[in-house]
N, C-alpha and C positions, 0 to 999 in steps of 0.2 A: 747452422746445418743440422739435417734430418738424422733424428736416432736409426740405425738398424736393427730391426728384430732378428732373433735368432732365428736360423733356418728351421722349418716345422718338417717332422716327419713324415715322409708319403711312403704312398703302395710301391711307388717304381722305386727308389731307394731302397726298401726291401729286398723288392724283387733283384735289381742289380744287385745288393750285395749277395742274395743268395745266389744267383748265377757265378759271381764272383767266387764264391766259396767250392763251388761244384767244379768249377774249373781248374781252382786251385787244387780240390782233393784228386781232381784226375790225373794231371799234370804230376801230382806227387806220387799216384799210386804206379803210374804206368813207366815213370824215370825209377821207383827206386824197385820195382821189378824187374827192368831190364837192364839195374845196377847188379841184382844180385845174381842174373842170369850171367854177365859178363865177368863176372867175379865168382863163377864157379860154384856158387851154393844152387843153382837151380838149374834145369833145362837137362838136355841131354848133349853131352860133348862129341865132338867130329871133326871132320876134315872137310873142306868146302874148295873143289876143284872149278876154278874161274873159268868159264868158256867166254863173256861177254862184260861189258861194262859199260853205262852211259852216265852223263855227269847230271847231277841232279841241282843243279843250279849254284848256286852262292858262288859263283866268279872263278877267279885262278885260285884252284887248289882247295877247293868246295870239295862237299860228298857226290861220290858216286855210286850207283846204286851197279851192283852186280851182280848176275847170276849163273849159276853153274850145279855141279852135281854133288849135294851130300852126303858123304858118306860116318855114319855113325862110327863113336870109338869101340875098335873090338874087330872091325871089317878089316878083315885081310889087307892092311895097307892101301886101303882104296879099293882093291880087288871085288869085284863080284859088281851085280845091280847095286845103284844107289838107290836109299829111301827114297830121295825126295829128287829128282834128276833137274828140277827149275827151282833150284832154290835161292832167294834173294838175301843180298847182305849188302849195309852203307857201310862203305868203307871209304878211307881217302890213298891206301896204300898200293891196293891189288890191283893186277890190270891181266887180263883174259891170257892162261896159263897157268897162274900162279896157284898153289894150294896153302889154305889158308886155317887155321885154327878156328872153328864157332861153336857154341854152342846152340841149341835149336831152344827156345823157350815158347810161353804160351803166345807171345807178339811177334813172333817170325824168327830168324837169327841174326846173333850178334855177336858180333869178332869177340874175342877170349882176352884178356888182358886187363892189368890192373887199371893203364890207360884208358879204357874204353869205359869200366864198372865207374873211376871216379868222373867220368866226363856225362856218364849219366846220373850220377849223383850231384852235379850240379844242378841238374836241371830240377831237381828232386829238392834241392833247397830254394829253386825259384820259385815252383811250386809253392812250398810255404810264405817265399813272401810275398807273394799275391794275395795268400790266402789269410796275412796279419794283415793287409790292406782292406780286404773284404771283409774282415770279422766287425771293425766298426761301425761300417754302414749298415751292417746285415743289423746289427745290434740297436743303432741308434733310428736308422729308416731315414738320415739324413745325409743324401747323393751332396758332394761338395760342389758349389759353381765357382766359377772364376768371380771375383770380384766381392765375394760374399765372406762372411766370417767365417765360415763354414768349411773353406779353401781347406784347411788341415783338418786331415782325416780322423786325430783324434779329439777334437776341440767337443764333440757332441757328446763323446764319453768320458770326459778328460775326470782325472781322480779317481776313477773306477778300475777294478780289479783286470775287468776287459780292456784296458788301456796300458794296464801295467804289463799283462799278456801278450798283447798286440806288439806293444814296443820290446820287449824282450824277444818275440816270435821274428820281429823284422831285422832287430840286430843280430840275431843268432843267424837267420837264414842269409843276409848278407854275408858274414865271416864264413860260414857253410861254403855259400858259393863261389868266393873268393880263393878259399882255399884249395875245394875241390877243382876247381877250374885250373887253377894253379897247378895243383897233382897231374891231371890229366893231360895238359903241357909237356911236364917234368916226365913224365912216363911213357 
């Protein structure tokens, strides 16, 4: 039986790891920002009067893109000129004619409430999970391939502090994603 040598680090492996880390940080950062906006920690609160909605895909019960006039909090119950007559928000519940509570953040408008905040937080944890997979690939330069001993992401960094950290990050991310998704569904 031929012996298999350990996978060797490659520039492609390190590049894939770095791309994975950048993608993970982007997902984490944007989702955490949106969670803070939805939870009321950031952004400008107000009401959006929905004028039209379009299906955003995802099948039955999927997300809808709704457009309307945004009136910041403090405006006399929506009277006067809106600060943004073509505001867009993604929601499942809104219909034309509805008035919904939203917050304007750096990434656009977000439906307020803890359910929305928890759903954005679940995506932040998914970003961390992606990062936990990209860390060992970046550090070792070994990109796992089917049928090789390197198929386990942690095999190349086994016994190191990085492996210990990445495994705990993965476990925390899975638990955080599950809890956040449950709370988003519950609220």
